[in-house]
C-alpha positions in Angstrom: -95.7 71.7 0.8 -91.6 74.0 1.0 -90.5 71.7 -2.1 -93.7 72.1 -4.5 -92.6 76.1 -4.6 -89.1 75.3 -5.8 -88.4 75.4 -9.7 -86.6 72.4 -11.2 -83.0 73.0 -11.6 -81.8 74.5 -8.8 -78.2 74.2 -7.2 -76.8 75.6 -3.9 -73.5 76.1 -3.5 -71.5 75.8 -0.6 -67.6 77.5 -1.3 -64.8 76.3 0.5 -66.8 74.3 3.9 -63.4 73.8 5.2 -62.7 77.2 6.2 -65.8 77.5 8.8 -64.1 78.0 12.1 -66.6 76.0 13.6 -66.1 72.3 13.4 -69.8 71.8 14.8 -71.1 74.3 12.5 -69.6 72.0 9.5 -70.4 68.4 11.1 -74.3 69.9 10.8 -74.5 71.1 7.5 -73.4 68.3 5.9 -75.7 65.9 7.8 -78.4 68.1 7.5 -77.7 67.9 3.8 -76.9 64.3 3.1 -80.1 63.6 5.4 -82.5 66.0 4.0 -81.5 66.9 0.1 -82.6 63.7 -1.8 -86.1 64.4 0.3 -85.9 68.3 -2.4 -85.4 69.0 -5.9 -82.3 70.4 -5.2 -79.0 69.3 -6.1 -75.7 70.9 -3.5 -72.5 71.2 -5.2 -69.9 71.7 -2.2 -66.5 72.5 -2.1 -64.0 72.0 0.4 -59.9 70.6 1.2 -60.4 67.0 2.2 -60.1 68.1 6.3 -60.6 64.9 8.1 -64.0 65.6 9.4 -65.4 66.9 6.3 -63.8 63.8 4.3 -65.6 61.4 6.7 -69.4 62.8 6.5 -68.6 62.5 2.5 -67.9 59.1 2.8 -70.2 58.3 5.0 -72.9 59.7 3.2 -75.7 59.5 5.1 -77.8 57.7 2.9 -77.8 60.4 0.4 -76.4 59.7 -2.8 -73.3 61.9 -3.0 -71.1 62.1 -6.2 -67.3 62.9 -5.0 -65.2 64.7 -7.6 -61.6 65.2 -7.4 -59.8 68.3 -8.6 -56.2 66.5 -8.9 -58.7 63.9 -10.4 -59.2 65.2 -13.0 -57.9 65.6 -17.0 -55.3 67.8 -16.1 -55.5 69.5 -20.1 -59.3 70.3 -18.9 -58.0 72.2 -15.9 -55.3 73.6 -17.4 -57.2 75.1 -20.4 -59.7 76.7 -17.6 -56.5 78.3 -15.9 -55.5 79.6 -19.3 -59.2 81.6 -20.3 -58.9 82.9 -16.5 -54.9 84.2 -16.7 -56.0 85.5 -20.3 -59.1 87.6 -18.4 -56.9 88.8 -15.5 -53.6 89.7 -17.2 -55.6 91.3 -20.5 -55.0 94.6 -19.1 -51.8 94.7 -19.0 -50.0 96.7 -21.4 -48.7 95.1 -23.5 -50.8 91.8 -22.5 -49.0 88.5 -22.3 -48.2 86.0 -25.3 -50.2 83.4 -25.7 -47.1 81.6 -25.2 -46.4 83.5 -21.7 -50.1 82.6 -20.6 -49.3 79.2 -21.5 -46.3 78.7 -19.5 -47.7 80.3 -16.6 -50.7 78.4 -17.2 -48.3 74.9 -17.4 -46.8 76.1 -13.6 -50.2 76.5 -12.0 -51.1 72.8 -13.2 -54.5 72.1 -11.3 -54.0 75.1 -8.6 -56.4 77.5 -9.3 -55.0 79.4 -5.8 -51.2 79.0 -7.5 -53.0 80.8 -10.9 -54.6 83.8 -8.7 -51.8 84.7 -6.4 -49.7 85.2 -9.3 -52.2 87.5 -11.4 -52.5 89.4 -8.0 -48.6 89.0 -8.2 -47.9 90.4 -11.5 -51.0 92.4 -12.4 -52.0 93.7 -8.7 -55.4 96.0 -8.8 -54.5 98.7 -5.5 -50.6 99.8 -6.6 -48.8 100.5 -10.3 -45.9 97.7 -10.8 -43.7 96.9 -13.7 -46.2 93.9 -14.4 -44.0 92.5 -17.4 -41.2 91.9 -14.7 -42.8 90.6 -12.5 -44.3 88.3 -15.1 -40.7 86.9 -16.0 -40.0 86.9 -13.0 -42.8 84.2 -12.5 -41.9 82.3 -15.1 -38.1 81.9 -14.6 -38.7 81.1 -11.2 -37.1 77.6 -10.3 -36.1 76.6 -6.6 -34.8 73.6 -6.1 -33.7 72.2 -2.4 -31.0 74.0 -0.9 -30.8 77.0 -2.8 -31.0 80.2 -0.7 -34.3 82.3 -0.2 -35.4 83.8 -2.9 -37.9 86.9 -2.5 -41.6 85.5 -1.2 -43.9 88.6 -2.5 -44.5 86.3 -5.0 -45.8 83.9 -3.3 -47.3 85.3 -0.4 -50.8 84.1 -0.6 -50.2 80.5 -1.6 -47.8 80.4 1.2 -50.3 82.0 3.8 -52.6 79.2 2.5 -49.8 76.3 2.6 -49.4 77.6 6.6 -53.1 77.6 7.4 -53.2 74.1 6.0 -49.8 72.9 8.2 -50.7 74.7 11.3 -54.4 72.8 11.5 -52.7 69.4 10.5 -50.4 69.9 13.4 -52.6 70.4 16.3 -51.1 71.7 19.5 -53.4 69.1 21.2 -51.2 66.2 19.0 -48.9 63.8 21.2 -45.2 64.8 20.9 -44.9 61.6 18.9 -47.9 61.7 17.4 -46.3 65.3 15.6 -42.9 63.9 15.1 -44.0 60.9 13.4 -46.3 63.5 11.2 -43.3 65.3 10.8 -41.3 62.1 9.4 -43.8 61.2 7.0 -44.5 64.9 5.5 -40.8 65.5 4.9 -40.0 61.7 3.5 -43.2 62.5 0.8 -42.0 65.5 -0.5 -37.8 64.3 -0.3 -37.8 60.7 -2.2 -37.6 60.8 -5.6 -40.3 58.8 -6.1 -43.8 58.9 -4.5 -44.3 55.7 -2.2 -46.9 53.6 -1.0 -48.2 53.6 3.1 -46.6 50.7 3.8 -43.2 50.8 1.8 -43.3 54.4 4.1 -43.7 52.4 7.2 -40.7 50.4 6.3 -38.3 52.9 5.1 -38.9 54.5 8.7 -39.4 51.7 10.5 -43.3 52.7 11.7 -46.2 50.3 11.6 -48.4 51.0 8.5 -51.1 52.2 10.8 -49.0 54.8 12.3 -47.9 56.3 8.7 -51.5 56.3 7.8 -53.0 58.2 10.5 -50.4 60.7 10.2 -51.7 61.0 6.7 -55.0 61.6 7.0 -54.5 65.3 8.5 -52.4 66.0 5.5 -55.1 65.3 2.5 -55.2 68.6 1.9 -51.5 68.8 0.2 -50.5 65.2 -0.8 -51.9 63.0 -2.8 -53.3 59.8 -0.2 -55.1 57.6 -2.3 -58.3 55.4 -0.6 -57.4 52.1 -0.6 -53.7 52.3 -1.4 -51.7 53.8 -3.7 -48.6 56.0 -4.3 -48.5 59.0 -1.9 -47.3 61.7 -3.1 -47.4 66.1 -3.2 -51.1 67.3 -4.6 -48.9 69.9 -6.7 -45.4 71.0 -7.5 -45.3 74.5 -5.6 -45.4 72.6 -2.5 -42.5 71.0 -1.7 -40.9 74.2 -3.2 -42.6 75.7 -0.1 -41.4 73.7 2.0 -38.2 73.7 1.0 -37.5 77.4 1.2 -37.0 78.4 4.7 -38.0 82.1 4.6 -41.3 81.1 2.8 -42.2 77.4 5.4 -40.2 78.9 8.2 -41.1 76.5 11.1 -42.2 73.8 8.6 -38.9 74.0 6.8 -37.7 70.6 5.2 -33.7 70.9 4.8 -33.8 68.1 2.4 -29.7 67.4 3.0 -30.6 67.0 6.6 -33.5 64.3 6.4 -31.6 62.5 3.8 -29.2 61.8 5.9 -32.1 60.8 8.9 -33.4 58.4 5.8 -30.0 56.5 6.1 -29.5 56.2 9.4 -33.4 54.4 9.4 -32.2 52.2 6.4 -29.6 51.1 8.7 -31.9 49.7 11.6 -32.5 52.6 13.2 -35.9 53.9 14.2 -36.2 57.6 12.6 -37.7 58.7 16.2 -34.7 57.5 17.9 -32.7 61.2 15.9 -35.8 63.8 16.6 -36.8 62.6 20.2 -34.4 64.2 22.4 
């Protein structure tokens, strides 16, 4: 039999499954793995953003014992150390190379988001053009954006912005009803504007919406928001996401004007429903 010819300890890695544009193909791959993997001496390591189709299949599991590891739940120091090693390697050919302290500061800015570190490294020390890498490093280290600041240069975050834009474009599917889209916008902007994380129930109360409507709106946003299973505080997965949302030059149609949204929340607090202020 085929399984008898497979050596022990084989691991098959399927990276970035969410980037597959064929949703039927994604479902078929996961269904096949979850159904048949336990019959073979093979382990599958699948990485993906928690897109609804993929997340639902993984939680259902289909009879196969599957372990789900969420990157944002890994101990922060472990991920930071891996990012530090990565940055030390890719920026090591700079002349002079970044100091231990500079690498550490850059790693802390990346948090647990490798795409941030990779984007920063490609901006600071690109392979295909000659730049003042040390000046770019200092630009990255001193960049601090707060809501209301004027637009800044977007070149540093071009790739990261493309990632966030693609995630939000997929989440705000054209098939959504107008009210569904408005509620998603409300919930997303509220999560990134409030000073402290809130539960879905609190968000619903603040926006004068039902908890069910808020939970439905949060589901497609799990790639940018931390939405705990079974309840808990909802927050941005990474500090770089609010930075993106608050910069009109970067977020464009997804831009969040924190001042205007705060005024809307005050109106909601006075008893009005948020939908009254956003729909014609």
